[in-house]
C-alpha positions as CSV (number, residue, x, y, z in Angstrom):
1,M,14.3,79.9,-38.9
2,S,12.6,78.4,-35.9
3,F,9.9,75.7,-35.7
4,F,8.0,77.9,-33.3
5,Q,6.6,81.3,-34.4
6,N,8.0,84.1,-32.4
7,H,5.3,86.7,-31.8
8,S,7.0,88.2,-28.8
9,R,10.4,88.5,-30.6
10,W,12.3,86.6,-27.9
11,P,15.9,85.9,-28.8
12,L,16.4,82.7,-30.9
13,V,19.0,80.3,-29.4
14,P,20.0,76.8,-30.3
15,L,18.3,74.0,-28.4
16,K,21.5,72.7,-26.9
17,S,21.9,76.0,-25.0
18,I,18.5,75.4,-23.4
19,A,18.4,71.7,-22.9
20,T,21.4,69.5,-23.6
21,L,20.3,65.9,-24.5
22,K,22.3,63.0,-23.4
23,R,22.0,59.3,-24.1
24,G,20.7,57.1,-21.2
25,Y,22.4,54.1,-19.6
26,D,22.2,50.3,-19.9
27,L,20.4,48.5,-17.1
28,P,19.7,44.9,-18.0
29,V,16.5,43.4,-16.6
30,G,18.6,40.9,-14.5
31,A,20.5,43.8,-12.9
32,R,17.4,45.6,-11.7
33,N,16.3,45.6,-8.1
34,E,12.7,46.8,-7.4
35,G,12.7,50.0,-5.5
36,A,11.4,53.6,-5.5
37,V,13.4,55.0,-8.4
38,P,11.5,55.1,-11.7
39,I,13.1,53.7,-14.9
40,Y,12.4,55.5,-18.1
41,A,12.6,54.0,-21.6
42,A,11.7,55.6,-24.9
43,N,8.0,55.1,-24.3
44,G,7.9,56.3,-20.7
45,R,8.1,54.6,-17.3
46,N,9.4,51.0,-17.5
47,G,9.6,49.7,-14.0
48,T,11.6,50.7,-10.9
49,H,15.1,50.3,-9.5
50,D,16.8,50.9,-6.1
51,E,19.5,53.1,-7.5
52,M,19.2,56.6,-8.9
53,K,21.3,57.5,-11.9
54,I,20.2,61.1,-12.5
55,K,18.8,63.7,-10.1
56,G,15.4,65.2,-10.7
57,P,13.7,67.1,-12.1
58,G,14.2,65.4,-15.4
59,V,12.9,65.6,-19.0
60,I,13.2,62.4,-21.0
61,T,12.4,61.5,-24.6
62,G,13.0,58.6,-26.9
63,R,16.3,57.8,-28.7
64,S,15.3,54.5,-30.2
65,G,12.0,52.8,-30.9
66,T,9.4,55.4,-29.8
67,I,10.3,58.9,-31.0
68,G,8.6,62.2,-30.1
69,K,7.0,61.4,-26.7
70,V,8.4,63.5,-23.9
71,H,8.2,62.6,-20.2
72,Y,8.7,64.6,-17.0
73,C,10.0,63.2,-13.7
74,E,10.2,65.3,-10.6
75,E,12.3,62.9,-8.5
76,G,15.6,61.1,-9.3
77,Y,15.4,58.5,-12.0
78,W,17.3,56.1,-14.3
79,P,17.1,56.8,-18.1
80,L,17.7,53.6,-20.2
81,N,19.8,53.6,-23.3
82,T,16.8,53.8,-25.5
83,A,16.1,57.2,-24.1
84,L,17.6,60.7,-24.2
85,Y,17.5,62.9,-21.1
86,V,18.2,66.6,-20.4
87,M,21.6,66.7,-18.9
88,D,21.6,70.5,-18.3
89,F,18.7,73.0,-18.3
90,H,21.1,75.9,-18.4
91,G,19.1,77.8,-15.8
92,N,15.8,77.4,-17.6
93,H,12.6,76.3,-16.0
94,P,12.3,72.5,-16.3
95,R,8.6,72.5,-16.8
96,W,8.8,75.0,-19.6
97,V,11.6,72.8,-21.2
98,Y,9.2,69.8,-20.9
99,Y,6.4,71.6,-22.7
100,M,8.7,73.1,-25.3
101,L,10.2,69.7,-26.2
102,S,6.7,68.1,-26.1
103,N,5.5,70.5,-28.8
104,F,8.7,70.4,-30.9
105,K,7.7,67.3,-32.8
106,L,11.0,65.5,-32.3
107,E,9.7,62.7,-34.5
108,R,10.5,64.9,-37.5
109,F,14.1,64.1,-37.0
110,S,13.8,60.3,-36.7
111,E,16.2,58.2,-38.8
112,G,16.2,54.5,-39.8
113,A,14.0,52.4,-42.0
114,G,13.5,49.8,-39.3
115,V,13.5,50.9,-35.7
116,P,13.3,54.7,-35.6
117,T,16.2,56.5,-34.0
118,L,16.7,60.1,-32.9
119,N,20.1,61.5,-33.5
120,R,20.5,64.4,-31.0
121,N,23.1,66.1,-33.2
122,L,20.2,66.8,-35.6
123,V,18.2,68.8,-33.1
124,H,20.8,70.4,-30.9
125,D,21.3,73.3,-33.3
126,E,17.6,74.0,-34.0
127,L,16.6,77.5,-33.0
128,I,14.1,78.0,-30.1
129,P,12.5,81.4,-29.0
130,L,13.8,81.8,-25.5
131,P,11.5,83.8,-23.1
132,P,12.7,85.3,-19.8
133,L,12.6,82.9,-16.8
134,S,9.6,84.7,-15.3
135,E,7.7,84.2,-18.6
136,Q,8.8,80.5,-18.7
137,K,7.3,80.1,-15.2
138,R,4.0,81.8,-16.3
139,I,3.7,79.6,-19.4
140,A,4.4,76.4,-17.4
141,A,1.7,77.4,-14.8
142,I,-0.9,77.9,-17.6
143,L,-0.1,74.6,-19.2
144,D,0.1,72.7,-15.9
145,K,-3.6,73.6,-15.3
146,A,-4.7,72.6,-18.8
147,D,-2.6,69.4,-18.5
148,A,-4.4,68.4,-15.3
149,I,-7.7,68.3,-17.2
150,R,-6.2,66.2,-19.9
151,H,-4.8,63.7,-17.4
152,K,-8.2,63.2,-15.8
153,R,-9.5,61.7,-19.0
154,Q,-6.3,59.7,-19.6
155,Q,-6.7,58.3,-16.1
156,A,-10.1,57.0,-17.0
157,I,-8.6,55.0,-19.9
158,Q,-5.8,53.7,-17.6
159,L,-8.5,52.6,-15.1
160,A,-10.2,50.6,-17.9
161,D,-6.9,48.9,-18.7
162,D,-6.4,48.1,-15.1
163,F,-9.9,46.7,-14.9
164,L,-9.3,44.4,-17.8
165,H,-6.1,43.1,-16.3
166,A,-8.0,42.3,-13.2
167,V,-10.8,40.6,-15.1
168,F,-8.2,38.5,-16.9
169,E,-6.7,37.3,-13.7
170,D,-10.1,36.8,-12.0
171,M,-11.3,34.6,-14.9
172,F,-8.2,32.6,-15.7
173,G,-6.0,33.0,-12.6
174,D,-2.4,34.1,-12.3
175,P,-0.5,32.5,-15.3
176,V,2.5,32.0,-13.1
177,N,0.9,29.3,-10.9
178,N,-2.3,28.4,-12.9
179,P,-4.5,28.1,-9.8
180,K,-7.5,26.9,-11.9
181,G,-5.6,24.0,-13.3
182,F,-6.0,24.7,-17.0
183,P,-4.0,22.5,-19.4
184,I,-0.8,24.1,-20.4
185,G,0.2,24.3,-24.1
186,T,1.7,26.9,-26.4
187,I,0.2,29.8,-28.3
188,R,0.6,27.5,-31.4
189,D,-2.2,25.3,-30.0
190,L,-4.6,28.3,-30.4
191,V,-3.4,29.5,-33.8
192,A,-4.6,28.7,-37.3
193,T,-2.2,31.1,-39.2
194,A,0.6,33.5,-38.3
195,D,1.8,35.7,-41.3
196,Y,4.2,38.5,-41.7
197,G,3.2,41.9,-43.1
198,T,4.4,43.5,-46.4
199,S,7.8,45.1,-46.9
200,A,6.5,47.2,-49.7
201,K,7.1,51.0,-49.4
202,A,4.2,53.0,-48.2
203,S,3.2,56.6,-49.1
204,E,2.4,59.5,-46.8
205,A,-0.8,60.4,-48.7
206,Y,-1.7,57.9,-51.5
207,G,-2.8,54.3,-51.5
208,E,-6.0,52.3,-51.2
209,Y,-5.4,51.0,-47.8
210,P,-3.9,52.5,-44.6
211,I,-1.0,50.5,-43.3
212,L,-0.4,49.8,-39.7
213,R,3.2,49.9,-38.6
214,M,4.9,49.1,-35.3
215,G,4.0,52.5,-33.8
216,N,0.3,51.8,-34.4
217,V,0.3,49.1,-31.8
218,T,0.6,50.5,-28.3
219,Y,2.4,49.0,-25.4
220,Q,-0.9,48.9,-23.5
221,G,-2.5,46.7,-26.1
222,R,-4.6,49.1,-28.3
223,I,-4.6,50.1,-31.9
224,D,-3.5,53.8,-32.5
225,L,-4.4,55.2,-35.9
226,K,-2.2,58.3,-35.7
227,D,0.5,58.9,-38.3
228,L,-0.9,56.5,-40.8
229,K,0.7,55.8,-44.2
230,Y,-1.0,54.2,-47.2
231,I,-0.3,51.5,-49.7
232,D,-1.8,49.8,-52.7
233,L,-2.1,46.0,-52.8
234,E,-2.6,43.8,-55.8
235,G,-5.5,41.3,-55.6
236,R,-3.3,38.3,-54.8
237,D,-1.6,40.2,-52.0
238,Q,-4.7,41.4,-50.2
239,S,-5.3,38.0,-48.5
240,K,-1.6,38.0,-47.4
241,Y,-1.3,41.5,-46.0
242,L,-4.7,42.8,-44.9
243,A,-5.9,42.6,-41.3
244,R,-9.6,42.2,-40.7
245,K,-11.7,42.7,-37.6
246,G,-10.7,40.2,-34.9
247,D,-7.1,39.6,-36.1
248,L,-4.3,39.7,-33.5
249,L,-1.4,41.9,-34.4
250,F,2.0,41.2,-32.9
251,N,5.0,43.6,-33.1
252,R,7.9,41.2,-33.8
253,T,10.8,43.8,-34.0
254,N,11.4,46.8,-31.9
255,S,13.6,48.0,-29.0
256,K,13.8,45.4,-26.2
257,E,11.3,47.3,-24.1
258,L,8.7,47.4,-26.9
259,V,9.1,44.2,-28.8
260,G,6.0,41.9,-28.5
261,K,3.4,44.7,-28.4
262,T,0.1,43.0,-29.0
263,A,-3.4,44.2,-29.8
264,V,-6.6,43.0,-31.5
265,Y,-7.6,44.9,-34.6
266,D,-11.2,45.7,-33.7
267,M,-12.3,48.0,-36.5
268,D,-14.6,47.3,-39.5
269,D,-12.5,48.5,-42.4
270,P,-9.5,46.3,-43.4
271,V,-6.0,47.7,-43.1
272,A,-2.7,46.5,-44.4
273,I,0.1,45.5,-42.0
274,A,3.8,46.3,-42.4
275,G,6.6,43.7,-42.2
276,Y,7.5,44.3,-38.6
277,L,4.0,43.0,-37.6
278,I,2.7,39.5,-37.5
279,R,-1.0,38.9,-38.2
280,V,-2.4,36.0,-36.1
281,R,-5.7,34.3,-36.7
282,P,-6.8,31.8,-34.0
283,N,-8.3,28.4,-34.6
284,E,-11.5,27.0,-33.0
285,R,-9.7,26.5,-29.7
286,G,-8.3,30.0,-29.5
287,N,-9.4,33.6,-29.2
288,S,-7.5,36.8,-30.2
289,Y,-8.7,38.7,-27.1
290,Y,-7.6,35.9,-24.8
291,I,-4.1,35.6,-26.4
292,S,-3.8,39.4,-26.3
293,G,-4.9,39.5,-22.7
294,Y,-2.2,37.0,-21.8
295,L,0.6,38.7,-23.7
296,N,-0.3,42.1,-22.2
297,S,-0.4,40.7,-18.7
298,T,2.5,41.2,-16.3
299,H,3.6,37.6,-16.8
300,G,3.2,37.8,-20.5
301,K,5.3,41.0,-20.8
302,A,8.1,39.4,-18.7
303,T,7.9,36.2,-20.9
304,L,8.3,38.3,-24.1
305,K,11.4,40.0,-22.7
306,S,12.9,36.7,-21.8
307,V,12.5,35.1,-25.2
308,C,13.4,38.0,-27.5
309,K,16.8,38.2,-29.2
310,S,18.7,41.4,-29.3
311,I,20.9,42.4,-32.3
312,I,22.6,45.9,-32.4
313,G,20.0,47.8,-30.4
314,M,17.0,45.9,-31.9
315,A,15.1,43.0,-30.4
316,N,13.2,40.3,-32.4
317,I,10.6,37.6,-31.7
318,N,9.8,35.7,-34.9
319,A,6.5,34.0,-35.7
320,Q,7.7,30.6,-34.6
321,E,9.1,31.8,-31.3
322,M,5.9,33.7,-30.6
323,Q,3.9,30.6,-31.1
324,N,6.2,28.5,-28.9
325,I,5.4,30.7,-25.8
326,P,3.7,28.6,-23.1
327,I,0.1,29.6,-22.3
328,M,-2.9,28.2,-20.3
329,L,-5.5,26.6,-22.5
330,P,-9.0,27.4,-21.0
331,P,-12.2,26.4,-22.8
332,A,-13.0,28.3,-25.9
333,E,-16.4,29.4,-24.4
334,M,-14.5,31.0,-21.4
335,Q,-12.2,32.8,-23.8
336,R,-15.3,34.1,-25.7
337,R,-16.8,35.5,-22.5
338,Y,-13.6,37.3,-21.8
339,Q,-13.8,38.8,-25.3
340,E,-17.3,40.1,-24.5
341,L,-16.2,41.9,-21.4
342,V,-13.2,43.5,-23.3
343,V,-15.5,44.7,-26.1
344,A,-18.1,46.0,-23.7
345,T,-15.5,47.9,-21.7
346,R,-13.8,49.4,-24.7
347,C,-17.2,50.4,-26.2
348,G,-17.8,52.4,-23.0
349,L,-14.5,54.2,-23.6
350,I,-15.4,55.5,-27.0
351,K,-17.0,58.7,-25.6
352,I,-14.1,59.3,-23.3
353,N,-11.7,58.8,-26.2
354,S,-13.7,61.2,-28.3
355,S,-13.6,63.9,-25.6
356,L,-9.9,63.2,-25.0
357,K,-9.2,63.9,-28.7
358,V,-10.9,67.3,-28.4
359,V,-9.0,68.1,-25.2
360,E,-5.7,67.0,-26.8
361,E,-6.4,69.3,-29.8
362,L,-7.2,72.2,-27.5
363,F,-4.2,71.6,-25.3
364,S,-1.9,71.4,-28.4
365,S,-3.3,74.7,-29.7
366,L,-2.9,76.4,-26.3
367,S,0.7,75.0,-25.9
368,H,1.8,76.3,-29.3
369,K,0.3,79.7,-28.7
370,C,2.0,80.0,-25.3
371,L,5.4,78.8,-26.6
372,S,5.1,81.2,-29.6
373,G,4.5,84.2,-27.4
374,R,0.9,84.8,-28.3
375,I,-0.5,84.3,-24.8
């Protein structure tokens, strides 16, 4: 039985005979030399290096941390050990393999109650309808055209993120050298409370509150409401574990590349937070958007990597360590003006996000029809 329907009655073959997945390679941050070779982690590109490990074209997906996202690289690249990459295409068209794996929902096979992990042995024997090479090329060409439309909308979102990074640096200066001479303190100076989420088990379908988990905070600093679970909270626990509009959420445990993901919860309805998140509420000197802007800056990301502790494939930054991170302390009014710019920019993205969701749904439907032999 195959995950894909097989309307064209193509032969069913195990995934490992189409695309053999292999674990990536260690490359500590201190050993990286900036160059032209892209580095891929579970969540996608993660910097560059001056040495190629695998020749392109390549298809890469997550082994640990982020499961289910699939990436394509035309040139040579370096897959990190949190990733799996296609070692052998067995004569199949790489772009067709990329689209096939992208639609295969690899997250169905994730294991682990903490950091999700994909065991390739669970998927290698899954059966896939295998079209002839000429048909693979035709399918890839159709989906490439549709994908180009999808990427135009994604680029608009990326431009907004780039704009906000530039706004942060224009208002506050580069955190490395603090050219505007703000006092230097720690995040603790800006925080009233920092509390862990609940460790209670959540349900796929039932519960009064949706619960945000580590995957619901993106690396780019946004809240993603996909794949929600639900939970009930007793009255005395609601104040402990519910996030409200304006709270800062910090992902304290994940793979080394993803630990420290930070976003402001900016929606009206309260949500619960899981134990791998920290809910931060600022004091009168601080602002959630400013703290998030710093931790999502290039310097902030580098600082998070330097302070996290790794234990058996997982990295951790606890609430105390997070609050001990040095930060510039600009006036609260300046932080508030930055918040206004962030909110205004993201409000402008709502229409783009809505249209992107429609495009994503259409692309998903088209992909599944192509890969099932219906187009």
